[in-house]
C-alpha positions as CSV (number, residue, x, y, z in Angstrom):
1,M,-43.0,-137.8,-58.6
2,K,-42.9,-138.9,-55.0
3,K,-46.7,-139.7,-55.2
4,V,-46.1,-141.7,-58.3
5,Y,-43.6,-144.0,-56.7
6,L,-45.6,-144.3,-53.5
7,K,-48.6,-145.4,-55.6
8,E,-46.3,-147.8,-57.5
9,F,-45.1,-149.3,-54.2
10,E,-48.7,-150.0,-53.2
11,I,-49.3,-151.6,-56.6
12,Y,-46.1,-153.7,-56.1
13,K,-47.3,-155.0,-52.7
14,K,-50.7,-155.8,-54.0
15,C,-49.9,-157.2,-57.5
16,Y,-46.2,-158.0,-57.9
17,Q,-44.6,-158.8,-54.6
18,K,-45.4,-162.6,-54.5
19,S,-44.3,-163.1,-58.1
20,F,-41.1,-161.0,-57.6
21,R,-40.0,-163.0,-54.6
22,W,-40.8,-166.4,-56.3
23,T,-38.8,-165.4,-59.4
24,F,-35.9,-164.1,-57.4
25,I,-35.6,-167.2,-55.3
26,S,-36.0,-169.5,-58.3
27,S,-33.4,-167.6,-60.2
28,I,-30.8,-167.7,-57.4
29,I,-31.3,-171.5,-57.2
30,I,-30.9,-171.9,-61.0
31,V,-27.7,-169.8,-61.0
32,T,-26.3,-171.8,-58.1
33,V,-27.2,-175.2,-59.6
34,C,-25.6,-174.3,-63.0
35,F,-22.5,-173.1,-61.2
36,I,-22.2,-176.2,-59.1
37,L,-22.7,-178.4,-62.1
38,S,-19.6,-176.8,-63.7
39,F,-17.4,-178.8,-61.4
40,S,-18.7,-182.2,-62.7
41,M,-19.2,-181.0,-66.3
42,A,-16.2,-178.8,-66.8
43,D,-15.7,-179.5,-70.6
44,F,-19.4,-178.8,-71.3
45,F,-19.5,-175.6,-69.4
46,I,-16.3,-174.3,-71.0
47,K,-17.7,-174.9,-74.4
48,Q,-21.0,-173.2,-73.5
49,T,-19.2,-170.2,-72.0
50,E,-17.2,-169.8,-75.2
51,A,-20.3,-170.2,-77.3
52,I,-22.2,-167.6,-75.3
53,A,-19.3,-165.2,-75.4
54,E,-19.0,-165.6,-79.2
55,S,-22.8,-165.2,-79.6
56,I,-22.8,-162.0,-77.5
57,A,-19.8,-160.6,-79.4
58,N,-21.4,-161.4,-82.8
59,N,-24.7,-159.8,-81.8
60,I,-23.0,-156.6,-80.6
61,A,-21.0,-156.4,-83.8
62,E,-24.1,-157.0,-85.9
63,I,-26.1,-154.3,-84.1
64,S,-23.4,-151.7,-83.9
65,S,-21.8,-152.4,-87.3
66,K,-18.6,-151.4,-85.6
67,E,-15.9,-153.0,-83.5
68,I,-17.0,-152.6,-79.8
69,S,-13.6,-151.1,-79.0
70,K,-14.4,-148.2,-81.3
71,L,-17.7,-147.3,-79.7
72,S,-17.8,-144.3,-77.4
73,D,-19.1,-144.6,-73.8
74,V,-22.4,-143.1,-74.8
75,Q,-22.7,-145.5,-77.7
76,N,-22.0,-148.4,-75.4
77,L,-24.5,-147.1,-72.9
78,L,-27.2,-146.8,-75.5
79,L,-26.4,-150.2,-77.1
80,I,-26.5,-152.0,-73.7
81,F,-29.7,-150.1,-72.7
82,W,-31.4,-151.0,-76.0
83,N,-30.5,-154.7,-75.8
84,N,-31.7,-154.9,-72.2
85,L,-34.9,-152.9,-73.0
86,K,-35.7,-155.5,-75.6
87,V,-35.3,-158.3,-73.1
88,G,-37.5,-156.5,-70.5
89,T,-40.2,-155.8,-73.1
90,I,-40.3,-159.4,-74.3
91,T,-40.6,-160.5,-70.7
92,V,-43.6,-158.4,-70.1
93,L,-45.2,-159.2,-73.5
94,L,-44.9,-162.9,-72.8
95,G,-47.5,-162.4,-70.1
96,I,-50.1,-161.8,-72.8
97,I,-49.7,-165.4,-74.0
98,P,-52.1,-167.6,-72.0
99,F,-49.4,-170.0,-70.8
100,Y,-48.8,-170.1,-67.1
101,R,-45.9,-168.0,-65.9
102,L,-44.2,-167.9,-69.3
103,S,-42.5,-164.7,-68.3
104,S,-40.9,-166.4,-65.3
105,F,-39.5,-169.3,-67.3
106,F,-38.0,-166.9,-69.9
107,T,-36.2,-165.0,-67.2
108,I,-35.1,-168.0,-65.3
109,F,-33.5,-169.2,-68.5
110,Q,-31.6,-165.9,-68.7
111,F,-30.4,-166.5,-65.2
112,S,-29.2,-170.0,-66.1
113,V,-26.9,-168.3,-68.7
114,I,-25.3,-166.4,-65.8
115,G,-24.6,-169.7,-64.0
116,V,-23.2,-171.2,-67.2
117,V,-20.9,-168.3,-67.8
118,F,-19.5,-168.2,-64.2
119,G,-19.4,-172.0,-64.1
120,G,-17.3,-171.9,-67.3
121,L,-15.0,-169.3,-65.9
122,S,-14.5,-171.3,-62.8
123,A,-13.8,-174.5,-64.8
124,M,-11.2,-172.5,-66.8
125,G,-9.4,-171.5,-63.6
126,H,-10.4,-167.8,-63.5
127,N,-11.0,-166.0,-60.3
128,V,-14.8,-166.1,-60.3
129,I,-15.2,-163.9,-57.2
130,N,-13.2,-161.1,-58.6
131,A,-15.0,-161.3,-61.9
132,F,-18.4,-161.4,-60.2
133,V,-17.7,-158.5,-57.8
134,I,-15.9,-156.2,-60.3
135,S,-17.4,-156.9,-63.7
136,F,-20.9,-158.1,-62.9
137,L,-22.3,-157.1,-59.6
138,P,-22.3,-153.3,-59.8
139,H,-24.7,-153.1,-62.8
140,A,-26.4,-156.5,-62.3
141,I,-28.0,-155.3,-59.0
142,F,-30.1,-152.9,-61.1
143,E,-30.3,-154.9,-64.3
144,L,-31.6,-158.1,-62.7
145,T,-34.0,-156.3,-60.4
146,A,-35.5,-154.7,-63.6
147,F,-35.8,-158.1,-65.3
148,I,-37.4,-159.7,-62.2
149,Y,-39.8,-156.7,-62.0
150,S,-40.6,-157.2,-65.7
151,V,-41.5,-160.8,-64.8
152,A,-43.8,-159.7,-62.0
153,I,-45.6,-157.3,-64.4
154,G,-45.8,-160.1,-67.0
155,N,-47.2,-162.6,-64.5
156,F,-49.7,-160.0,-63.3
157,I,-51.0,-159.7,-66.9
158,N,-50.8,-163.5,-67.4
159,K,-52.8,-164.3,-64.2
160,N,-55.6,-162.0,-65.2
161,I,-55.8,-163.2,-68.7
162,L,-55.8,-166.9,-67.7
163,T,-58.5,-166.1,-65.1
164,K,-60.7,-164.6,-67.8
165,I,-60.0,-167.2,-70.5
166,F,-60.1,-170.4,-68.6
167,F,-62.0,-169.7,-65.5
168,R,-64.3,-167.0,-66.9
169,K,-64.2,-165.1,-63.7
170,K,-64.6,-161.4,-63.5
171,K,-64.1,-161.2,-59.8
172,G,-60.5,-161.3,-58.7
173,S,-59.2,-160.2,-62.2
174,E,-58.6,-156.7,-63.5
175,P,-60.3,-155.3,-66.7
176,I,-57.9,-155.8,-69.6
177,G,-57.5,-152.1,-70.3
178,K,-56.9,-151.2,-66.7
179,L,-54.2,-153.9,-66.1
180,L,-52.4,-153.0,-69.4
181,M,-52.3,-149.3,-68.4
182,Q,-51.1,-150.2,-64.9
183,S,-48.4,-152.5,-66.4
184,L,-47.3,-149.9,-68.8
185,R,-47.0,-147.3,-66.0
186,S,-45.0,-149.8,-63.9
187,Y,-42.7,-150.5,-66.8
188,I,-42.1,-146.8,-67.5
189,F,-41.5,-145.7,-64.0
190,V,-39.6,-148.7,-62.6
191,V,-38.1,-151.0,-65.2
192,I,-36.9,-148.4,-67.7
193,P,-35.1,-146.2,-65.1
194,L,-33.4,-149.3,-63.6
195,L,-32.3,-150.5,-67.0
196,F,-30.8,-147.1,-67.8
197,I,-28.9,-147.0,-64.5
198,A,-27.6,-150.5,-65.1
199,A,-26.5,-149.6,-68.7
200,F,-24.8,-146.4,-67.4
201,I,-22.9,-148.4,-64.7
202,E,-21.9,-151.2,-67.1
203,A,-20.8,-148.8,-69.9
204,I,-19.1,-146.1,-67.8
205,I,-18.1,-147.7,-64.5
206,T,-17.9,-151.5,-64.8
207,S,-15.8,-151.4,-67.9
208,R,-13.2,-149.2,-66.2
209,L,-13.2,-151.3,-63.1
210,S,-12.6,-154.4,-65.2
211,E,-9.7,-152.7,-67.1
212,T,-8.1,-151.7,-63.8
213,F,-8.5,-154.7,-61.6
214,L,-9.0,-157.7,-63.9
């Protein structure tokens, strides 16, 4: 297993690092901008926060066919993991579409939602720092890293496909079969474990921290 991750680290440095950094920086900027805008657009952000919260609740209820409070910790874990796995998979698959950095734009939009939510909480007078540190940060470290890594994989696929389609270059681009196998391996060994850890923390740890301190 150690050899697998050492090889994956080399692949990261060669194929994913630049995209990972670009997406991370862009996402932080987007979150910050959305949060700052909340102070001049308080009513809008409150409405958006309420709409997002209602949408999330409806989606969870529809998927689980139960009230979320009646779900066990394991059911919560699997539900969160499955929802995040779908987002990560979509992010990677968007790289197949020959549109420049489509995976990045999709994930940056996801980050903008975070800014809207915390902006809305701030506008409503909630303690955003406590909410961020206790109910978000513990699992978000792993979850958002997984999503950004998914972007890096998607952009790696996207770059090679665009090179082949529009520039018709064989040099500097990986064979389709090889890049898909590499991307799948990266997704299995990096993204999926990170998403599972994030789901475990959110379902088992974060929920209890929120109940105790918020």
